[in-house]
PyMOL commands that place a pseudoatom at each C-alpha (Angstrom):
pseudoatom trace, name=CA, resn=MET, resi=1, chain=A, elem=C, hetatm=0, pos=[46.922, 25.209, -16.119]
pseudoatom trace, name=CA, resn=SER, resi=2, chain=A, elem=C, hetatm=0, pos=[49.274, 23.009, -14.156]
pseudoatom trace, name=CA, resn=GLU, resi=3, chain=A, elem=C, hetatm=0, pos=[48.508, 21.992, -10.602]
pseudoatom trace, name=CA, resn=ARG, resi=4, chain=A, elem=C, hetatm=0, pos=[51.471, 23.926, -9.251]
pseudoatom trace, name=CA, resn=THR, resi=5, chain=A, elem=C, hetatm=0, pos=[50.384, 27.145, -10.991]
pseudoatom trace, name=CA, resn=PHE, resi=6, chain=A, elem=C, hetatm=0, pos=[46.840, 26.668, -9.736]
pseudoatom trace, name=CA, resn=GLN, resi=7, chain=A, elem=C, hetatm=0, pos=[48.031, 26.218, -6.147]
pseudoatom trace, name=CA, resn=LEU, resi=8, chain=A, elem=C, hetatm=0, pos=[50.298, 29.261, -6.363]
pseudoatom trace, name=CA, resn=ARG, resi=9, chain=A, elem=C, hetatm=0, pos=[47.492, 31.453, -7.700]
pseudoatom trace, name=CA, resn=LEU, resi=10, chain=A, elem=C, hetatm=0, pos=[45.085, 30.166, -5.081]
pseudoatom trace, name=CA, resn=TRP, resi=11, chain=A, elem=C, hetatm=0, pos=[47.402, 30.940, -2.154]
pseudoatom trace, name=CA, resn=LEU, resi=12, chain=A, elem=C, hetatm=0, pos=[48.418, 34.299, -3.632]
pseudoatom trace, name=CA, resn=ILE, resi=13, chain=A, elem=C, hetatm=0, pos=[44.766, 35.297, -3.960]
pseudoatom trace, name=CA, resn=ALA, resi=14, chain=A, elem=C, hetatm=0, pos=[44.169, 34.245, -0.336]
pseudoatom trace, name=CA, resn=VAL, resi=15, chain=A, elem=C, hetatm=0, pos=[47.024, 36.393, 0.980]
pseudoatom trace, name=CA, resn=LEU, resi=16, chain=A, elem=C, hetatm=0, pos=[46.263, 39.451, -1.163]
pseudoatom trace, name=CA, resn=GLY, resi=17, chain=A, elem=C, hetatm=0, pos=[42.539, 39.128, -0.489]
pseudoatom trace, name=CA, resn=SER, resi=18, chain=A, elem=C, hetatm=0, pos=[43.143, 38.945, 3.255]
pseudoatom trace, name=CA, resn=ILE, resi=19, chain=A, elem=C, hetatm=0, pos=[45.322, 42.046, 3.182]
pseudoatom trace, name=CA, resn=ALA, resi=20, chain=A, elem=C, hetatm=0, pos=[42.757, 43.912, 1.070]
pseudoatom trace, name=CA, resn=LEU, resi=21, chain=A, elem=C, hetatm=0, pos=[39.939, 42.896, 3.418]
pseudoatom trace, name=CA, resn=PHE, resi=22, chain=A, elem=C, hetatm=0, pos=[42.008, 44.025, 6.385]
pseudoatom trace, name=CA, resn=VAL, resi=23, chain=A, elem=C, hetatm=0, pos=[42.620, 47.433, 4.759]
pseudoatom trace, name=CA, resn=VAL, resi=24, chain=A, elem=C, hetatm=0, pos=[38.907, 47.815, 4.026]
pseudoatom trace, name=CA, resn=THR, resi=25, chain=A, elem=C, hetatm=0, pos=[38.134, 46.907, 7.640]
pseudoatom trace, name=CA, resn=GLU, resi=26, chain=A, elem=C, hetatm=0, pos=[40.597, 49.576, 8.790]
pseudoatom trace, name=CA, resn=LEU, resi=27, chain=A, elem=C, hetatm=0, pos=[38.858, 52.143, 6.580]
pseudoatom trace, name=CA, resn=ILE, resi=28, chain=A, elem=C, hetatm=0, pos=[35.466, 51.274, 8.072]
pseudoatom trace, name=CA, resn=TRP, resi=29, chain=A, elem=C, hetatm=0, pos=[36.616, 51.102, 11.689]
pseudoatom trace, name=CA, resn=GLU, resi=30, chain=A, elem=C, hetatm=0, pos=[39.071, 53.581, 13.128]
pseudoatom trace, name=CA, resn=GLU, resi=31, chain=A, elem=C, hetatm=0, pos=[41.023, 51.047, 15.153]
pseudoatom trace, name=CA, resn=VAL, resi=32, chain=A, elem=C, hetatm=0, pos=[41.214, 47.396, 14.150]
pseudoatom trace, name=CA, resn=PRO, resi=33, chain=A, elem=C, hetatm=0, pos=[43.130, 44.783, 16.150]
pseudoatom trace, name=CA, resn=ASP, resi=34, chain=A, elem=C, hetatm=0, pos=[45.902, 43.057, 14.196]
pseudoatom trace, name=CA, resn=VAL, resi=35, chain=A, elem=C, hetatm=0, pos=[44.301, 39.718, 14.985]
pseudoatom trace, name=CA, resn=PHE, resi=36, chain=A, elem=C, hetatm=0, pos=[41.734, 40.487, 12.259]
pseudoatom trace, name=CA, resn=LEU, resi=37, chain=A, elem=C, hetatm=0, pos=[44.465, 40.010, 9.639]
pseudoatom trace, name=CA, resn=LEU, resi=38, chain=A, elem=C, hetatm=0, pos=[45.309, 36.638, 11.156]
pseudoatom trace, name=CA, resn=VAL, resi=39, chain=A, elem=C, hetatm=0, pos=[41.650, 35.618, 11.144]
pseudoatom trace, name=CA, resn=TYR, resi=40, chain=A, elem=C, hetatm=0, pos=[41.288, 36.658, 7.487]
pseudoatom trace, name=CA, resn=LEU, resi=41, chain=A, elem=C, hetatm=0, pos=[44.447, 34.743, 6.515]
pseudoatom trace, name=CA, resn=VAL, resi=42, chain=A, elem=C, hetatm=0, pos=[43.377, 31.573, 8.325]
pseudoatom trace, name=CA, resn=GLY, resi=43, chain=A, elem=C, hetatm=0, pos=[39.901, 31.824, 6.793]
pseudoatom trace, name=CA, resn=GLY, resi=44, chain=A, elem=C, hetatm=0, pos=[41.392, 32.197, 3.320]
pseudoatom trace, name=CA, resn=PHE, resi=45, chain=A, elem=C, hetatm=0, pos=[43.701, 29.239, 3.812]
pseudoatom trace, name=CA, resn=ILE, resi=46, chain=A, elem=C, hetatm=0, pos=[40.851, 27.035, 5.054]
pseudoatom trace, name=CA, resn=ILE, resi=47, chain=A, elem=C, hetatm=0, pos=[38.750, 27.950, 2.016]
pseudoatom trace, name=CA, resn=ASN, resi=48, chain=A, elem=C, hetatm=0, pos=[41.731, 27.208, -0.253]
pseudoatom trace, name=CA, resn=HIS, resi=49, chain=A, elem=C, hetatm=0, pos=[42.225, 23.849, 1.419]
pseudoatom trace, name=CA, resn=PHE, resi=50, chain=A, elem=C, hetatm=0, pos=[38.651, 22.825, 0.615]
pseudoatom trace, name=CA, resn=ILE, resi=51, chain=A, elem=C, hetatm=0, pos=[38.908, 24.122, -2.960]
pseudoatom trace, name=CA, resn=SER, resi=52, chain=A, elem=C, hetatm=0, pos=[42.079, 22.081, -3.439]
pseudoatom trace, name=CA, resn=LYS, resi=53, chain=A, elem=C, hetatm=0, pos=[40.477, 18.946, -1.988]
pseudoatom trace, name=CA, resn=ILE, resi=54, chain=A, elem=C, hetatm=0, pos=[37.436, 19.292, -4.263]
pseudoatom trace, name=CA, resn=ARG, resi=55, chain=A, elem=C, hetatm=0, pos=[39.656, 19.811, -7.306]
pseudoatom trace, name=CA, resn=ASN, resi=56, chain=A, elem=C, hetatm=0, pos=[41.790, 16.772, -6.402]
pseudoatom trace, name=CA, resn=LEU, resi=57, chain=A, elem=C, hetatm=0, pos=[38.715, 14.580, -5.960]
pseudoatom trace, name=CA, resn=LYS, resi=58, chain=A, elem=C, hetatm=0, pos=[37.356, 15.656, -9.352]
pseudoatom trace, name=CA, resn=SER, resi=59, chain=A, elem=C, hetatm=0, pos=[40.673, 15.009, -11.088]
pseudoatom trace, name=CA, resn=GLU, resi=60, chain=A, elem=C, hetatm=0, pos=[40.976, 11.580, -9.440]
pseudoatom trace, name=CA, resn=LYS, resi=61, chain=A, elem=C, hetatm=0, pos=[37.467, 10.661, -10.586]
pseudoatom trace, name=CA, resn=ALA, resi=62, chain=A, elem=C, hetatm=0, pos=[38.271, 11.816, -14.124]
pseudoatom trace, name=CA, resn=ALA, resi=63, chain=A, elem=C, hetatm=0, pos=[41.496, 9.789, -14.126]
pseudoatom trace, name=CA, resn=LEU, resi=64, chain=A, elem=C, hetatm=0, pos=[39.649, 6.668, -12.944]
pseudoatom trace, name=CA, resn=LYS, resi=65, chain=A, elem=C, hetatm=0, pos=[37.009, 7.183, -15.624]
pseudoatom trace, name=CA, resn=ASP, resi=66, chain=A, elem=C, hetatm=0, pos=[39.709, 7.461, -18.306]
pseudoatom trace, name=CA, resn=ILE, resi=67, chain=A, elem=C, hetatm=0, pos=[41.400, 4.305, -17.062]
pseudoatom trace, name=CA, resn=ARG, resi=68, chain=A, elem=C, hetatm=0, pos=[38.129, 2.371, -17.112]
pseudoatom trace, name=CA, resn=GLN, resi=69, chain=A, elem=C, hetatm=0, pos=[37.266, 3.549, -20.631]
pseudoatom trace, name=CA, resn=SER, resi=70, chain=A, elem=C, hetatm=0, pos=[40.682, 2.682, -22.043]
pseudoatom trace, name=CA, resn=GLY, resi=71, chain=A, elem=C, hetatm=0, pos=[40.842, -0.684, -20.312]
for i in range(1, 71): cmd.bond("trace and resi %d" % i, "trace and resi %d" % (i + 1))
show_as sticks, trace
zoom trace
């Protein structure tokens, strides 16, 4: 999977997951402030940011390892 496809899926999951969580929250509570959706979106984006950073670090380490082995 290309990096661009991975990023697109990750952000799409964050947005759809936030909306789904907001709908579930509305089903549990009768009246939910709209700020909950914003909080869920920001939380999802922060989690995605860390997932992306971890993936980039792992790919950089793998690239360095390949360079060292071939050199």
